[in-house]
C-alpha positions in Angstrom: 96.0 140.9 40.1 97.3 137.8 38.2 96.5 134.6 40.6 99.6 133.0 42.5 100.9 129.4 42.1 99.8 127.1 44.3 102.6 125.6 47.1 104.8 123.9 46.3 105.8 120.1 48.0 109.1 119.6 48.3 108.3 116.1 50.0 112.3 114.5 50.0 113.4 117.8 51.8 110.1 118.1 54.1 109.5 121.5 53.1 106.9 123.6 51.6 107.3 126.7 49.4 104.5 129.3 49.2 104.5 132.1 47.0 104.2 135.6 48.5 104.2 137.3 45.3 105.5 136.4 42.0 109.1 137.3 42.7 109.4 136.3 46.8 108.6 133.0 47.9 108.6 131.7 51.6 110.1 128.0 52.8 108.3 126.2 55.6 109.8 123.4 57.3 107.4 120.7 58.3 108.1 117.1 60.3 106.7 115.6 57.5 105.3 116.5 53.9 102.6 114.9 52.0 101.2 114.8 48.3 97.8 114.2 47.4 98.4 110.5 46.4 99.8 109.5 49.6 98.3 106.6 50.8 96.1 106.2 53.5 98.4 103.6 54.9 101.4 105.9 54.9 99.7 108.6 56.5 99.1 106.6 59.6 101.8 104.9 59.7 104.0 108.6 60.0 101.7 110.5 61.8 99.3 108.9 64.1 101.3 105.2 64.5 104.0 106.7 66.9 101.2 108.5 69.2 99.3 105.1 69.0 102.3 103.2 70.3 103.0 105.7 72.9 99.4 105.6 74.3 99.7 101.7 74.4 102.6 102.4 76.4 100.8 104.2 79.3 101.2 107.9 77.4 98.2 110.2 76.5 98.0 110.9 72.8 96.0 113.4 70.4 95.5 113.2 66.5 94.2 116.1 65.0 93.3 117.0 61.3 93.2 121.4 61.0 92.5 122.9 57.9 90.6 124.7 55.5 87.3 123.1 54.4 87.1 120.8 51.4 90.5 119.9 52.3 90.7 116.1 53.2 90.3 116.4 56.6 87.3 113.9 57.5 88.6 111.6 54.7 92.2 111.4 56.4 90.9 110.8 59.6 87.2 109.7 60.0 87.2 107.5 56.6 85.7 103.8 57.3 87.0 102.6 53.8 84.1 100.6 53.4 85.3 100.6 49.4 88.2 98.8 50.8 90.8 98.4 53.7 93.5 100.8 51.9 90.8 103.8 51.8 90.3 103.2 55.8 91.2 106.4 58.1 93.4 106.9 61.1 90.4 106.4 63.4 89.5 102.6 61.7 93.8 102.4 61.7 94.6 103.4 64.8 91.8 100.9 66.8 92.9 98.0 64.7 96.4 98.5 65.9 95.4 98.9 69.7 92.6 96.0 69.4 95.6 93.5 68.2 97.8 95.0 70.8 95.7 94.6 73.9 94.3 91.5 75.5 90.6 91.4 76.2 91.6 89.6 79.5 93.4 92.0 81.0 93.4 95.1 79.5 90.1 97.7 78.6 89.5 99.8 75.5 87.2 101.8 75.7 85.6 104.6 73.0 83.5 108.3 73.5 82.1 109.6 70.5 81.6 113.3 70.6 80.5 116.5 68.6 81.3 120.3 69.2 78.1 121.8 67.9 77.3 125.4 68.1 79.4 125.2 71.0 77.6 123.0 72.7 79.1 118.6 73.5 76.9 116.6 71.7 77.1 112.5 72.3 77.3 111.1 68.7 76.6 107.6 70.0 73.5 108.5 72.2 72.1 111.6 70.2 69.7 112.7 73.3 72.6 113.2 75.6 73.2 117.5 74.4 75.3 119.9 76.0 77.2 117.4 78.0 79.3 119.5 80.6 83.0 119.8 81.5 84.4 118.7 84.4 88.0 119.9 85.2 89.8 118.2 87.9 91.1 120.9 90.3 94.5 118.8 91.5 95.4 117.1 88.3 94.0 119.5 85.5 92.4 116.8 84.0 89.4 117.2 82.0 86.4 114.6 82.0 83.0 114.5 80.8 80.5 112.3 82.8 77.6 112.6 80.8 79.2 111.0 77.6 78.2 107.2 76.7 81.4 105.5 77.0 81.6 101.9 75.4 83.9 98.8 75.4 85.1 97.8 72.6 85.2 93.6 71.9 86.2 94.0 68.5 87.3 95.9 65.2 83.7 95.2 63.3 82.0 96.4 66.5 83.9 99.7 66.4 83.2 100.5 62.8 79.7 100.2 64.0 79.1 102.4 66.3 81.8 105.0 64.0 79.0 104.2 61.6 76.2 105.4 64.0 78.3 108.7 65.2 78.8 109.7 61.5 75.3 109.3 60.3 74.9 111.8 63.5 77.1 114.2 62.9 75.9 117.4 61.7 76.9 118.0 57.7 75.9 120.6 55.1 76.0 121.4 51.2 78.4 124.3 51.0 79.8 126.2 47.7 83.2 124.9 48.8 82.1 121.3 50.1 79.7 119.2 49.6 79.5 117.5 53.1 80.5 119.7 55.1 81.3 119.0 58.3 79.6 121.6 60.5 80.9 120.4 63.7 83.9 118.9 65.1 84.4 115.6 66.0 86.3 114.1 68.6 86.8 110.6 69.2 87.7 109.9 72.6 89.6 106.3 73.2 90.6 105.2 76.5 93.1 102.6 77.3 93.7 100.7 80.4 96.3 97.5 80.5 98.9 96.6 83.4 102.0 97.9 83.6 104.8 95.6 82.2 104.7 92.1 83.1 101.9 92.2 85.2 99.8 89.9 83.1 102.7 87.6 83.0 102.6 87.9 86.5 99.1 87.4 86.6 98.5 84.3 84.9 101.4 82.5 86.7 99.4 83.4 90.1 96.2 82.1 88.7 97.9 79.1 87.7 99.9 78.6 91.2 97.5 80.7 92.9 97.0 77.4 95.6 100.4 76.4 95.8 102.0 79.7 96.3 102.7 82.1 99.1 100.4 85.0 97.8 101.2 86.8 100.4 104.8 87.5 99.1 103.0 88.8 95.9 104.6 91.5 93.7 103.5 94.7 95.7 100.9 96.9 94.7 99.6 96.3 90.9 99.4 99.5 88.6 98.2 100.2 85.6 98.8 102.5 82.6 95.6 104.4 81.8 96.1 106.5 78.7 94.0 108.1 76.2 94.0 108.8 73.0 92.1 111.6 71.2 91.7 111.8 67.8 89.9 115.1 66.2 88.4 115.8 63.2 88.3 119.5 63.3 85.5 121.4 61.0 86.8 123.3 58.3 87.6 127.2 58.8 85.3 128.8 55.9 85.5 132.7 54.5 81.4 133.4 54.8 81.6 135.2 51.1 83.3 132.0 49.5 81.1 129.0 51.2 78.1 131.3 50.4 76.6 129.8 53.6 73.7 132.1 55.1 70.8 131.3 57.9 71.5 128.7 60.1 74.7 127.8 58.4 75.9 130.8 59.3 75.3 130.6 62.4 77.4 127.4 62.3 80.0 128.8 60.5 80.7 131.8 62.9 80.7 129.5 65.8 83.4 126.7 63.8 85.5 130.0 63.0 85.5 131.3 67.2 86.1 128.3 68.2 89.1 127.5 65.4 90.0 131.4 66.6 90.1 130.2 69.9 92.4 127.6 69.4 94.7 129.5 67.0 95.1 132.6 70.4 96.3 129.7 72.4 98.8 127.8 70.0 100.6 131.8 69.6 100.6 131.8 73.2 101.9 128.7 73.7 104.5 128.9 71.0 105.4 132.8 72.4 105.6 131.5 75.8 102.9 134.1 77.0 102.3 133.5 81.0 98.5 133.6 80.3 96.8 130.5 78.0 93.1 131.5 77.3 92.1 127.9 77.5 88.7 128.9 78.7 87.6 131.0 75.9 86.0 128.0 73.8 84.7 124.6 74.8 87.2 122.8 72.2 90.2 124.7 74.2 89.1 123.5 76.9 88.9 119.9 75.5 92.2 120.1 74.1 94.2 121.4 76.9 95.9 118.4 77.2 97.3 118.4 74.0 99.0 121.9 73.8 101.2 122.4 76.3 100.2 119.3 78.3 101.4 116.2 78.9 100.1 114.3 75.6 102.2 113.3 72.4 100.5 115.5 69.9 100.4 115.1 66.0 98.6 117.6 64.0 97.6 117.2 60.3 97.1 120.5 58.3 95.3 120.1 55.3 95.7 122.7 52.1 94.2 122.6 48.7 96.3 123.1 45.8 94.0 125.9 44.4 95.7 129.6 43.8 92.3 130.8 44.6 92.8 130.0 48.5 96.2 131.2 49.0 95.1 133.6 51.9 93.4 130.1 53.8 96.2 128.4 52.6 98.7 130.4 54.3 96.7 130.9 57.4 96.4 127.2 57.7 100.5 127.0 56.9 101.1 130.0 59.8 99.2 127.8 62.3 101.2 124.7 61.5 104.8 126.7 62.3 103.4 128.2 65.3 101.9 124.5 66.6 105.5 123.1 66.3 107.1 125.7 68.8 104.5 123.9 71.3 106.6 122.3 73.4 104.6 119.1 75.4 106.0 117.2 78.7 105.0 113.7 77.4 103.8 112.1 81.1 103.2 108.4 82.2 100.1 108.3 83.6 100.4 105.5 86.0 98.1 104.6 88.7 97.4 102.2 91.6 95.0 99.7 90.0 93.4 99.4 93.3 90.2 97.0 91.9 93.1 94.7 90.9 95.1 94.8 94.3 91.9 94.5 96.4 91.2 91.0 94.1 94.5 90.0 95.0 93.9 91.0 98.6 90.4 88.9 98.6 92.2 86.0 96.8 94.8 86.5 99.9 91.9 86.5 102.1 90.3 83.6 100.6 93.2 81.2 99.9 94.3 82.1 104.1 90.6 81.4 104.8 90.5 78.3 102.7 93.7 77.5 104.4 92.3 78.7 107.8 89.2 76.3 107.5 91.2 73.5 106.2 93.3 73.4 109.0 90.4 73.6 111.3 88.9 71.1 109.1 92.0 68.8 109.7 91.7 69.8 113.6 88.5 69.4 113.9 88.8 65.8 112.1 91.7 65.2 114.1 89.8 66.2 117.0 86.5 64.4 116.3 89.1 60.8 115.8 90.8 61.7 119.1 87.4 62.3 120.6 86.3 58.8 118.8 89.6 57.2 120.3 89.1 58.8 123.5 85.5 57.2 123.4 86.4 54.1 122.2 89.1 54.5 125.4 86.7 55.4 127.7 84.1 52.4 126.3 86.8 50.2 126.9 88.6 51.8 129.8 84.3 51.0 131.2 84.2 47.9 130.2 87.4 47.2 131.5 86.9 48.6 135.0 83.2 46.8 134.7 85.1 43.9 134.0 87.5 44.0 136.6 85.0 45.1 139.5 83.0 42.2 138.6 86.3 40.2 138.7 87.2 42.3 142.0 84.2 41.5 143.6 83.7 37.6 142.7 87.2 37.4 143.6 86.1 39.4 146.9 83.3 37.2 147.4 85.4 33.7 146.7 88.2 35.6 149.0 85.4 36.0 151.9 84.1 32.3 151.0 88.1 31.2 151.0 88.4 33.2 154.6 85.3 31.9 155.8 86.3 28.3 155.2 89.7 28.8 156.4 88.8 30.1 159.7 86.7 27.0 159.9 89.2 24.6 158.9 91.7 27.0 161.7 88.8 26.2 164.1 88.4 22.6 163.0 92.1 22.8 163.2 92.1 24.1 166.6 89.5 21.7 167.4 91.2 18.9 166.1 94.5 20.0 167.8 92.4 20.5 171.1 91.0 16.7 170.5 95.2 15.4 169.8 95.9 17.4 172.8 93.4 15.7 174.8 94.2 12.7 173.3 97.6 12.7 173.2 97.1 13.1 177.1 94.8 10.4 177.0 97.7 8.2 175.3 100.3 9.7 178.3 98.3 8.3 180.8 97.6 5.1 179.1 100.8 4.4 178.6 101.8 5.5 182.3 98.9 3.1 183.0 100.4 0.6 180.6 103.9 1.2 182.6 101.9 0.8 185.6 100.9 -2.5 184.4 103.9 -3.3 183.4 105.6 -2.7 186.5 102.3 -4.9 188.1 103.2 -7.8 186.0 106.5 -7.6 186.7 105.4 -8.2 190.7 103.1 -10.7 189.5 105.5 -12.8 187.6 107.9 -11.9 190.9 104.8 -13.4 193.2 104.1 -16.2 191.1 107.8 -16.9 190.9 107.6 -16.5 195.0 104.7 -19.0 194.8 106.3 -21.6 192.8 109.1 -21.3 194.2 107.2 -21.5 197.8 105.6 -24.8 196.0 108.7 -26.5 194.5 109.8 -26.1 198.1 106.7 -27.7 199.8 106.7 -30.0 197.6 110.7 -30.7 197.7 109.5 -30.7 201.8 106.8 -32.9 201.0 109.1 -35.3 199.2 111.3 -35.5 201.7 108.6 -35.8 204.3 107.0 -38.7 202.3 110.9 -40.3 202.0 111.2 -39.6 205.2 107.4 -41.3 206.4 108.4 -44.0 204.0 111.8 -44.0 206.0 109.7 -43.7 208.7 106.8 -46.3 208.5 110.0 -48.8 207.5 111.2 -47.8 211.1 107.4 -47.6 212.3 105.8 -50.5 211.2 106.5 -51.6 214.2 104.9 -48.8 216.3 101.9 -48.9 214.0 99.6 -46.9 216.2 102.2 -44.3 216.8 102.2 -44.3 213.3 98.6 -44.2 212.4 98.5 -41.8 215.2 101.2 -40.3 213.4 99.8 -40.6 210.2 96.5 -39.0 211.6 98.3 -35.8 212.5 100.0 -35.5 209.4 97.2 -36.4 207.8 95.1 -33.9 209.6 98.3 -30.9 209.2 98.4 -31.9 205.3 95.0 -31.3 205.4 95.0 -28.1 207.5 98.1 -26.9 205.4 96.1 -27.9 202.0 92.9 -25.9 203.0 95.0 -23.3 203.9 97.2 -23.5 200.8 94.2 -23.8 198.7 93.0 -21.4 200.2 95.7 -19.0 199.4 96.2 -20.3 195.9 92.9 -19.8 195.2 93.3 -16.4 196.4 96.3 -16.0 194.5 94.9 -17.0 191.2 91.7 -15.2 191.7 94.2 -11.8 192.0 96.3 -13.3 189.2 93.1 -13.6 187.5 91.6 -10.2 188.1 95.1 -9.0 187.3 94.7 -10.9 184.1 91.9 -9.2 183.1 92.7 -5.9 184.0 95.7 -6.2 181.7 93.7 -7.5 179.2 91.2 -4.5 179.4 94.3 -2.4 179.6 95.6 -3.8 176.6 92.7 -3.8 174.5 92.1 0.0 175.5 95.6 0.5 174.7 94.8 -1.2 171.7 91.7 0.7 171.4 93.7 3.9 172.1 96.8 3.2 169.4 93.4 2.2 166.7 92.1 5.9 168.0 95.4 7.4 167.8 96.4 5.9 164.1 92.8 6.6 163.1 93.5 10.3 164.8 97.2 10.6 162.9 95.9 8.9 159.9 92.8 12.0 159.7 95.8 14.6 161.1 97.8 13.9 158.3 94.3 14.2 155.8 93.7 17.3 157.3 97.6 18.4 156.9 97.1 17.4 153.6 93.6 19.5 153.0 95.7 22.6 155.0 98.4 22.4 152.3 96.3 22.0 149.1 94.1 24.9 151.0 97.1 27.3 151.8 98.4 26.2 147.8 94.4 27.3 146.9 94.9 30.2 149.3 98.2 31.6 147.4 97.1 30.5 143.9 93.6 32.9 144.8 96.5 35.4 146.4 98.4 35.6 143.4 95.4 35.8 140.8 94.3 38.4 143.3 97.7 40.3 143.1 97.8 39.8 139.3 94.3 41.2 139.3 95.5 44.2 141.2 98.5 44.8 139.1 95.9 44.5 136.2 93.8 47.1 137.8 96.4 49.4 139.1 97.7 49.2 135.4 94.5 50.2 133.4 94.0 52.6 136.5 97.4 54.1 135.4 96.2 53.9 131.5 93.1 55.8 132.3 94.8 58.3 134.0 97.4 58.8 131.5 94.6 58.4 128.4 92.7 61.5 131.4 95.7 63.3 131.3 96.1 63.0 127.1 92.7 63.8 126.6 92.8 67.1 129.1 96.3 67.7 126.7 94.9 67.4 124.1 91.4 69.9 124.8 93.8 72.0 126.0 95.6 71.9 122.5 92.2 71.9 121.5 91.0 75.3 123.1 94.7 76.5 122.7 94.8 76.3 118.5 90.8 77.6 119.6 92.0 81.0 120.1 94.6 80.8 118.3 92.9 80.6 115.4 90.7 83.0 117.1 93.4 85.4 117.9 94.8 84.7 113.9 91.0 85.7 112.9 90.7 88.9 114.9 94.7 90.0 114.0 93.7 89.4 110.1 90.6 91.4 110.6 92.3 94.5 112.9 95.3 94.9 110.2 92.8 94.8 107.3 91.2 97.4 109.0 94.1 99.3 110.0 95.5 98.8 106.5 92.3 100.6 105.3 92.7 103.5 108.0 96.8 103.7 106.9 95.2 103.9 103.4 93.3 107.0 104.4 95.9 108.7 106.4 99.2 108.0 105.3 99.1 107.8 101.1 97.4 111.2 101.2 100.3 113.2 103.4 103.3 111.5 102.5 105.1 114.8 101.9 104.1 117.0 104.8 104.0 114.4 107.8 107.7 115.4 108.3 106.5 118.7 109.5 104.0 117.3 112.1 106.5 118.0 115.1 109.0 120.8 114.9 112.7 119.0 114.9 114.2 121.0 117.6 113.0 123.7 119.8 114.9 127.3 119.2 115.5 127.8 122.5 117.7 125.1 122.9 119.7 126.1 120.3 118.2 124.6 117.7 115.5 126.4 115.3 112.1 124.3 114.3 112.9 122.5 111.3 109.5 122.8 108.7 106.6 125.0 108.9 103.0 124.6 110.5 101.2 122.7 108.7 98.9 124.8 105.8 96.5 122.7 104.7 92.7 122.2 106.7 94.0 119.2 108.8 93.2 119.8 112.2 95.4 118.5 115.2 92.9 116.4 116.1 93.3 114.5 112.6 96.9 114.5 113.3 96.4 113.0 116.5 94.4 110.2 115.0 97.0 109.3 112.1 99.2 108.9 115.3 97.5 107.0 117.4 96.9 104.6 114.1 100.3 104.6 113.4 101.3 104.1 117.1 98.9 100.9 117.6 100.0 99.9 113.8 103.2 99.7 115.7 102.1 98.2 118.9 100.4 95.5 117.3 102.9 94.6 114.3 105.6 95.3 116.5 109.1 98.2 115.9 111.2 95.0 114.5 108.6 93.8 111.8 108.0 97.5 110.6 111.8 98.3 110.3 112.5 94.9 108.6 109.9 95.8 106.0 111.7 98.8 105.0 114.1 95.8 103.4 111.2 95.0 101.3 111.6 94.5 97.8 108.1 95.7 97.4 108.6 99.3 96.8 105.1 100.4 98.0 105.5 98.5 100.8 109.1 99.9 101.3 107.4 103.5 100.8 104.3 102.8 103.9 107.0 101.4 106.1 109.1 104.1 105.6 106.5 106.7 106.5 105.1 104.4 109.6 108.6 104.9 110.6 109.2 108.7 110.1 105.8 109.8 112.1 107.1 107.1 114.9 110.5 109.3 114.6 109.0 112.4 115.0 108.2 111.4 118.3 110.7 111.4 121.4 109.7 108.7 123.3 110.3 106.3 120.1 113.8 107.5 118.9 115.7 106.0 121.2 114.0 102.7 120.3 114.0 103.3 116.4 118.2 103.6 117.2 118.3 100.3 119.0 116.6 98.2 117.0 118.4 99.7 113.9 116.5 101.9 112.5 118.7 104.3 112.0 121.4 101.6 109.8 118.2 101.2 108.1 117.4 104.7 107.2 121.1 105.6 105.7 121.0 102.7 103.6 118.0 103.7 102.2 119.4 107.0 101.7 122.3 106.1 100.0 121.0 103.2 98.0 117.6 104.0 96.7 117.1 106.1 93.6 113.6 106.3 94.1 112.2 110.1 95.2 109.5 109.2 97.3 112.3 107.3 99.7 114.7 109.9 99.6 112.5 112.5 100.5 110.9 110.5 103.1 114.2 108.8 104.9 115.9 112.0 104.8 112.7 113.6 106.8 112.9 110.9 109.2 116.6 111.0 109.7 115.7 114.6 110.2 113.2 113.8 113.5 116.1 111.6 114.4 118.4 114.5 114.2 116.7 116.0 117.1 118.8 113.9 119.6 121.9 115.1 120.4 123.0 111.6 121.0 121.2 110.6 117.5 123.4 113.2 116.4 127.2 112.0 116.5 125.5 108.6 115.7 124.1 109.7 112.5 127.8 111.7 111.4 129.8 108.4 112.9 128.1 106.4 110.4 128.2 108.6 107.3 125.1 110.3 107.5 126.5 113.7 106.4 128.1 112.6 103.3 125.0 110.3 102.1 122.9 113.3 102.6 125.5 115.6 100.5 125.6 113.1 97.9 121.4 113.1 98.3 121.2 117.0 97.7 123.6 116.9 94.9 121.6 114.0 93.0 118.2 115.6 93.3 116.3 118.8 92.4 113.2 117.6 94.3 112.0 121.0 96.8 110.9 118.8 99.2 113.4 116.1 99.6 115.8 118.8 99.5 113.9 120.8 102.2 114.0 117.2 104.3 117.6 117.1 103.5 118.5 120.9 104.8 116.5 120.2 107.8 118.3 117.7 108.6 121.8 119.9 108.4 120.6 122.4 110.3 119.4 120.2 112.9 123.2 118.9 112.6 124.3 122.1 112.5 123.2 122.6 116.4 125.5 120.3 117.5 129.5 122.4 117.8 131.0 119.0 118.6 130.1 118.6 114.8 131.0 120.9 112.9 134.4 120.3 111.5 133.2 116.6 110.7 130.3 118.4 108.8 132.8 120.4 106.8 135.1 117.4 106.1 131.9 115.7 105.1 131.0 118.4 102.3 128.1 119.0 104.7 128.1 123.4 104.1 129.1 123.1 100.9 126.1 120.9 100.1 124.0 123.3 102.1 124.8 126.3 100.7 124.6 124.3 97.0 120.7 123.6 97.9 119.7 127.3 97.8 120.1 127.1 94.1 116.9 125.4 93.7 115.1 128.6 94.9 112.5 127.2 97.1 111.3 129.4 99.9 111.1 126.3 102.3 114.6 124.9 101.2 116.4 128.2 101.7 114.1 128.6 105.3 116.0 125.1 106.2 119.5 126.6 104.8 119.2 129.7 106.9 118.1 128.1 110.0 121.1 125.9 109.6 123.7 129.0 109.1 121.8 130.4 112.3 122.7 127.0 114.5 126.1 126.7 113.5 127.0 130.6 113.8 125.0 130.7 117.7 127.2 126.9 118.2 130.3 129.0 117.3 130.0 132.1 118.7 129.3 130.1 122.2 132.7 128.6 122.1 134.5 131.4 121.2 133.1 133.3 123.6 133.8 130.4 126.3 137.9 130.4 124.9 137.4 127.0 123.4 137.6 128.2 119.8 139.5 130.9 118.1 140.4 131.9 114.2 137.7 132.7 111.3 134.5 131.0 111.2 134.3 128.1 109.1 130.7 129.6 107.4 133.2 132.7 106.2 135.6 130.5 104.9 133.1 128.5 102.9 131.7 131.8 101.9 128.0 131.8 103.5 129.1 135.6 104.7 128.3 136.6 101.3 125.1 135.0 100.6 124.1 136.1 104.0 124.1 139.6 103.1 122.6 139.2 99.8 119.4 137.7 100.8 118.7 139.3 104.1 116.1 141.8 103.2 114.7 140.0 100.3 113.3 136.8 102.0 110.2 136.0 104.2 110.3 137.3 107.7 111.1 133.6 109.0 113.9 133.0 106.9 115.3 137.1 107.5 114.7 136.0 111.6 117.7 133.4 110.8 119.7 135.4 108.2 120.2 138.6 111.1 120.5 135.9 113.8 123.4 134.7 112.1 125.3 137.5 111.2 124.8 138.8 114.8 126.6 135.5 116.3 129.2 135.7 113.2 130.3 139.1 114.4 130.7 138.1 118.0 133.9 136.9 116.7 136.5 139.4 116.3 138.4 137.6 114.1 135.4 138.0 111.1 135.7 141.7 112.0 138.1 142.1 109.1 135.8 140.1 106.8 132.5 141.9 107.8 134.1 145.0 106.8 135.4 144.1 103.6 132.0 142.6 102.3 130.0 145.1 104.1 128.3 142.9 106.2 129.3 145.4 109.1 126.4 147.7 107.3 124.0 145.4 107.8 124.6 144.6 111.5 123.6 147.9 112.1 121.0 148.1 109.9 119.6 145.0 112.1 120.2 146.4 115.1 117.8 149.4 114.2 115.9 148.2 111.8 114.8 144.1 112.7 111.3 143.2 113.5 112.7 141.6 116.7 113.8 143.5 119.8 115.8 140.5 120.9 117.7 140.6 117.9 118.4 144.1 117.7 119.3 144.2 120.8 121.8 141.3 120.3 123.0 143.8 116.9 123.8 146.5 119.2 125.6 144.8 121.6 127.5 142.8 119.5 128.2 146.4 117.7 129.1 147.9 121.3 131.9 144.8 122.4 134.0 144.8 119.2 137.0 147.1 119.2 137.3 146.5 115.5 133.5 147.4 114.7 133.6 150.2 117.1 137.3 151.6 115.4 135.7 151.8 112.0 132.3 153.8 113.4 134.6 156.1 114.9 136.4 156.8 111.4 133.2 157.2 109.6 
């Protein structure tokens, strides 16, 4: 048989023609077709560079070379390019791009280089590590190799050195088809970890302004983009008869072909969308699980040879590539919370606040020391002033005592002087009386003398008269001498007697006068001496008065000085009391500041501990927490929203979570938690929303949440946020609040029905739809809201959610229908409503009939209740007959698993005239 010509490459059309025989050929379409002359650079830019760029943006990527042995896989992928940079393969070029587009300060680039040899994973960078196990994450399905060596890349030379070590340790052999045939599958794993977009600039700016900016505001929880690049150089498939392998080479070829066969089976299953993908048949398929049908962006290079001798191998390789092109991967951004950076940020915040507290503490200590120093100085100055004042006061007291004693002595002297003056005054008065008496005596003496002189003059005059008469008589009686002589003798005798008697009287008078004169002189002398003494006493009295005035002035000055001293003492005492009060105030302020700092430190430590606890409790249950309490009890006309939590978490754990959340609410305050719902930080907003939703599950908290504006905030988030988690948790919180009849009316008045209907129309997340359906189900249990629910499109939205196909969502829809129909039938029985049911007008009856038998028991129970209650309205009877719902009602009356529902169905059939007439006809 003549050999077929080699494949024909149509590079412009990106097609390849392969002859089946001499007459027919098949054309195959590829994303790109390269000739053997294509440069390494072009191959890299077309095939691998888009994958590398995706890896830098946070997506996983795979570049894999598949083909017959000897067709250039290792050259294309793992060429080191020692001869020149143009010869570098995809591995070197990919790492060159990654290193040039990452920052050593913020990004991490690490590699592992492995080989799959004889179905055993070996570390090419540490050959002693053999048979490394594969570990799969049961949650994410990710694959990891915990025993593999992971080395952080510094630069391109470092990587080329490591690649050279790996190539040296890789198994290769000489066969008939290839002198350096790779006997193992080589896998280069490149791990890239870098902050999310804009994070580097934020960290740089935060480092520059770390001390001056408010670290508490931050940019939320930092996230990391973690991506992985797999560059796989598969060992070439070979036929034993062509390669000439035997012995150990034969064993290697068997394992190579076995793993490649398993890979081909997985590709075939994925291309045909088979429900089972046999990824566990080989370690190679387990390692490449994410590359085909996973979340990785994959580029596959298939290499073929030009020789027509290997036509079968070429055709097989081309078909492998064609099937691989049919595999669809769902590329997924792998974004994780950078807990290390977040912890570092929190530590920086704690350090900053600690430094601020220490700075404030130091300032307060300095102020305290300064105030204590001032207080000590004031106390010392006060003590000195007190000592000085005390000394001066003692001195003044002594001086005052001395002055008082001097004044008392002076007063005593003045008293004595006064007594003496009184005595002298009495003496002077006595002397004046004596003087007056003397004057009277003088007047009497003068009168007596005058009388004596008058008597003497009279006697002298009588003597002169007698002498004249005697002379006259002598002249007359000269004659009678005898008579005259006798007369003279008689006169002489008479004169002598008279002179003797007169002289005696004169002597006595003179003696009396002399005595009176002497007494007068004595009195005058005594008077003069008394006057002198009086004048001396007056002068002494004047001088004493002066001294008394001086002493009085001095005493007044001393009193003024004493008063001034007392005033100064009182002023200093007032200042001292003021300083003491200031000291007490400062001490109290210092004590309060210390208590406040201690309380703030305790609060900070407590909040940090609670944050750790809340991160343990809340983030892991961000979907299930809404179901921890039934929204309403069925015996009140409202069915339970949510099913019992099916995880292994116990009631004690739930109670512990509730207790933790309640403690956080008590410590932080509900208003602050509600304020966090408006935070720009998405993570903070979500955490606060989860706390509010858990609080809303408790009846005691619902009224307080509504009063604090929590309902408005939740409705605002439902209407404005595009985040699925926020929509889900906020809808669950509203569903919790809708357990209260009062809150139901508020929710509808504030447009909650429209907002929830809008969320149901915009999302396809089953958990969010379950929350929205639960909220509607609770609202349907309020008969006064039925018209509003219809006007707002809530009933249509509730019916529209059944398209999701999720059993939990359908269960909540059925519960809503049961609540609605039960309230409606009650109003009809009470005569408050007439006409067809709003549910039947909206076309709900058909859905209830179609889902009454093929759904879980809990959902079926709600559907059966809805049908029974709708049938109680006689205006709905014709719709039941025309749609076949009557037959379903009869089945319910006989076959329902619950006796109360069977009785209700029988009672409904019995009481309806229309149904009875129809049954009688049948």
